[in-house]
C-alpha positions, 0 to 999 in steps of 0.5 A, spaced: 542 504 474 543 511 478 543 510 485 543 516 490 542 518 497 541 526 496 536 530 494 541 535 490 543 528 486 536 527 484 535 535 482 541 534 478 538 527 474 531 529 473 531 533 467 534 527 463 527 524 463 521 527 460 516 522 463 518 519 469 514 513 473 516 513 481 514 507 485 515 508 492 517 502 496 520 501 503 524 495 500 524 488 501 522 488 494 517 482 492 513 481 485 507 486 487 513 492 487 516 489 480 509 489 477 508 496 478 516 497 476 514 494 469 508 498 468 511 504 470 516 502 464 511 501 459 507 507 461 513 512 462 519 509 459 524 511 465 522 509 472 524 511 479 524 507 485 525 510 492 526 505 498 525 508 505 522 505 511 519 511 513 518 512 521 513 517 522 508 511 519 510 507 525 507 508 532 512 507 538 509 500 539 510 498 532 515 494 528 519 499 525 526 496 528 524 489 525 521 491 519 524 487 513 530 490 510 535 487 504 538 493 500 543 489 496 537 484 493 533 489 493 538 493 488 539 486 485 532 486 482 532 493 480 538 492 475 534 486 472 528 490 471 533 496 468 530 502 473 533 508 472 534 512 478 534 509 485 532 513 491 535 511 497 535 517 503 538 516 510 533 518 515 536 525 516 535 527 508 528 526 509 527 528 516 532 533 518 533 535 525 529 541 525 523 538 521 516 540 523 511 540 517 506 534 516 501 533 511 494 531 514 488 528 510 482 529 514 476 524 513 479 519 509 484 517 514 479 516 520 477 510 519 480 502 517 487 503 517 487 510 520 482 508 526 487 501 528 493 506 526 493 513 529 498 517 525 500 512 520 496 517 514 499 522 516 506 519 516 505 516 509 501 522 506 508 527 508 513 522 505 509 521 499 508 529 499 516 529 500 518 524 494 513 527 489 517 534 491 524 531 490 523 526 485 518 530 481 515 524 477 509 525 472 506 518 474 506 514 480 504 507 482 501 504 488 498 497 489 491 496 490 493 491 496 493 498 500 486 500 498 486 506 503 493 508 502 491 509 494 485 513 496 488 517 501 494 519 496 489 520 490 485 525 495 492 529 497 494 530 489 487 533 488 487 537 494 494 539 493 494 540 485 499 536 484 501 535 477 502 527 478 498 522 475 496 516 480 496 509 477 493 503 481 496 497 480 492 490 482 494 486 488 499 481 486 498 474 489 501 468 491 499 461 488 495 460 494 491 467 494 496 470 499 496 477 498 504 479 497 507 483 502 514 484 506 511 483 512 509 475 510 517 474 512 514 474 519 510 468 518 512 461 521 510 455 515 504 454 520 502 461 520 503 462 513 498 457 511 493 460 516 494 467 512 490 464 506 484 464 510 484 472 509 483 471 501 478 466 502 474 470 507 474 476 502 472 470 496 466 468 501 463 475 501 464 475 493 460 469 492 455 472 496 455 479 491 456 475 485 449 471 487 446 478 488 447 479 495 447 487 496 446 487 504 453 489 506 453 486 513 451 480 510 458 480 506 461 482 513 458 476 517 461 472 511 468 474 512 467 474 520 465 466 519 471 464 515 476 468 520 473 465 525 474 458 523 482 459 523 484 459 530 491 463 529 487 469 525 485 475 530 481 480 526 482 488 527 477 490 523 472 487 517 469 492 512 464 493 506 465 501 505 464 505 499 470 505 495 471 512 494 469 515 501 471 509 505 464 510 509 461 503 511 455 501 507 448 498 509 446 497 502 451 496 496 449 500 490 452 502 483 458 505 486 460 497 488 464 495 495 470 495 498 471 489 502 477 489 507 480 486 513 486 487 518 488 480 522 494 478 526 497 472 525 502 471 529 507 476 529 504 479 522 499 484 522 496 483 515 491 487 510 487 485 504 482 487 500 478 486 494 474 491 490 467 489 487 463 492 482 455 492 482 455 487 477 453 479 478 
C-alpha cells in the first residue's frame, strides 16, 4: 500500500493502474467506507482512498476542529482491505496560500443541506473536483447516506465532462437502523439510543408509501410525528423531494421520492435518507 502526501507522488504512481476506483473520505473510517472500497476493488481491481478533512466545507461555527480523526486506525483498516494507494495531503497541498478558484454547482445546492449549510457544497464540489484531477480515477464511489452530495457530484461530472463513472453505494446501517457516520462518535449512550429515531421516522413514511400514499406532505408529516416523540431530536429539515432535481414534491409520481432529514441530537447533526421507487 502506497501512502503519499504530495501530488507529484500521485502523478508518478498513477500510470501503474489502468482502471482505478477512488473512494474520497474525511477519515475516521467505518463499514460504510469499507463497503465502497470493496465495491471499487470488485469493479476496478485497483483502489485509491483519499483521507482529507476538507476545511472549505465547514462554516466557522461548525465542527472542523473537533471532527473525529484517527489516521493510524484508518491506515490499519486500509491495509486489511489491500488498498493500493492512499492520498493523505496536508491543507497546504490542496489549498496553497494563493488558492482562489472554487467550483459552484447551481440550483441543486440551494435546498436541503445547501440551505442549512451555506457554502458547504462549494467546498465539497471544489475538493472533489481537485481530487479527481489529482488522482485521475476511472471510477469514484460515494455513499447514498449523503444523497444530495451524490446528486451534486454527478451533476458536476456531467457538466464539466469529467471522464469518471460515479458509483453510489447503499447506506450502511447499524443493526438498529442508525446510518453509519463518523459523527456518531459525538453521541453519548443516551443520545445514541435517541438517534435511532431518524431511521424509524423514515420507515414510518415508507410504510405509508408502500400502502399507496402518494401525497408528499402526508409522508413529511409522518416523519415529523415520529421525531416529535423523541425529546432529544431537534429537526432542521424534513424533505420529500424529486430524486433528480431535489425539488420538494406535492404528489409522488413514477420518478419516486427521496425522503431525507437532518436532525440535531446533542452535539451531533445527523442526516439520513431513503430513496423510494413508485412501487408498492
